[in-house]
FITOR-145910 format. One line per 2 residues: number of its first residue (from 0); their letters; for each residue x, y, z of C-alpha. Coordinates in steps of 0.001 Angstrom, whole numbers, plus 500000, padded with zeros to 6 digits. Layout:
BEGIN
NUM) A) X:Y:Z; ...
END
This chain:
BEGIN
0) XX) 672943:509406:716410; 669352:510538:716483
2) XX) 668450:513706:714612; 667418:516148:717333
4) XX) 666637:519035:714998; 663114:519926:713991
6) XX) 662038:521020:710495; 662067:524672:711534
8) XX) 665671:524417:712781; 664774:524345:716487
10) XX) 666199:521658:718744; 664772:519684:721630
12) XX) 665448:520832:725187; 668509:519406:726928
14) XX) 667761:517272:729991; 669775:518166:733083
16) XX) 671160:515959:735832; 669685:512455:735860
18) XX) 666827:513257:733489; 666184:511598:730128
20) XX) 664069:513127:727355; 661859:510543:725657
22) XX) 659311:510786:722851; 656203:508737:723443
24) XX) 655242:506378:720650; 652378:507697:718538
26) XX) 649257:505531:718239; 648480:503771:714972
28) XX) 646308:505691:712527; 644772:502516:711075
30) XX) 644608:498770:711675; 646694:496259:709729
32) XX) 643513:495562:707703; 643270:499210:706657
34) XX) 640474:500371:708947; 641020:504002:709959
36) XX) 640879:504337:713735; 638665:506970:715345
38) XX) 640190:509466:717769; 638839:507602:720825
40) XX) 640634:504418:719738; 643866:506309:719082
42) XX) 643616:508013:722473; 643044:504673:724232
44) XX) 646030:503136:722453; 648194:506130:723321
46) XX) 647153:505844:726958; 647955:502140:727050
48) XX) 651324:502447:725355; 654275:502504:727703
50) XX) 656990:502597:725070; 659032:505617:724093
52) XX) 662147:506515:722130; 665114:507966:723996
54) XX) 665929:511344:722474; 668485:512916:724837
56) XX) 670198:511936:728070; 671265:514266:730884
58) XX) 674964:514412:731834; 674515:512576:735153
60) XX) 672203:509804:733926; 673373:506399:735112
62) XX) 675906:507916:737495; 675989:507463:741262
64) XX) 674224:510450:742803; 676696:510609:745722
66) XX) 680044:510035:743997; 679284:511122:740424
68) XX) 680920:507946:739086; 679299:506087:736189
70) XX) 677512:502864:737098; 679615:499751:736558
72) XX) 677085:498352:734083; 677014:501587:732105
74) XX) 674003:503262:730555; 670849:501202:730245
76) XX) 669756:503014:727088; 671121:505477:724558
78) XX) 669516:507981:722170; 667519:506117:719550
80) XX) 666665:503139:721793; 663065:502149:722450
82) XX) 662344:501780:726152; 659526:500672:728430
84) XX) 658680:503238:731100; 656009:503589:733827
86) XX) 652748:505225:732745; 652293:507861:735411
88) XX) 655715:509013:736577; 656791:511305:733747
90) XX) 656536:515033:733260; 654549:515320:729993
92) XX) 654745:518120:727454; 654001:518861:723829
94) XX) 656992:520003:721810; 656571:520775:718109
96) XX) 653355:518699:717986; 654796:515532:719562
98) XX) 654470:514194:723096; 657752:514248:725005
100) XX) 658473:513412:728618; 661298:513935:731053
102) XX) 661927:510865:733202; 664560:509911:735761
104) XX) 667260:507489:734617; 666035:504817:737049
106) XX) 662568:504818:735456; 663757:502893:732392
108) XX) 662353:499405:732945; 663666:497728:729791
110) XX) 664790:498302:726226; 662942:496694:723309
112) XX) 663736:496157:719641; 660135:496398:718359
114) XX) 657819:498589:720438; 654738:498224:718248
116) XX) 653109:495374:720179; 653866:496450:723746
118) XX) 650788:497509:725732; 649956:497667:729407
120) XX) 646692:496319:730738; 644900:497789:733720
END
């Protein structure tokens, strides 16, 4: 299970319905060669990243909206998983200095083991 508590004892908000709370991956601070990246480079990398860690899942995520029954295939992701999500469809917010987003359960495109090399190109 993922630790949802913050250093000051506060917890993350609970998603409702079909919503999922994800934490967007932070950009690298330096290159593999040790070069410290300037803020513009970090901002560009953050913008291009479409990976996030699932933090919390609403009670109706991956359930049929009409019947309330769980999908036959089950949940596509669980807390702690890294997922690929669309760039522009999330509700963004800053919580305790980190970028979090609420997304709908059907916005999870895929799960990935190693999110560090996933980028989107425009």
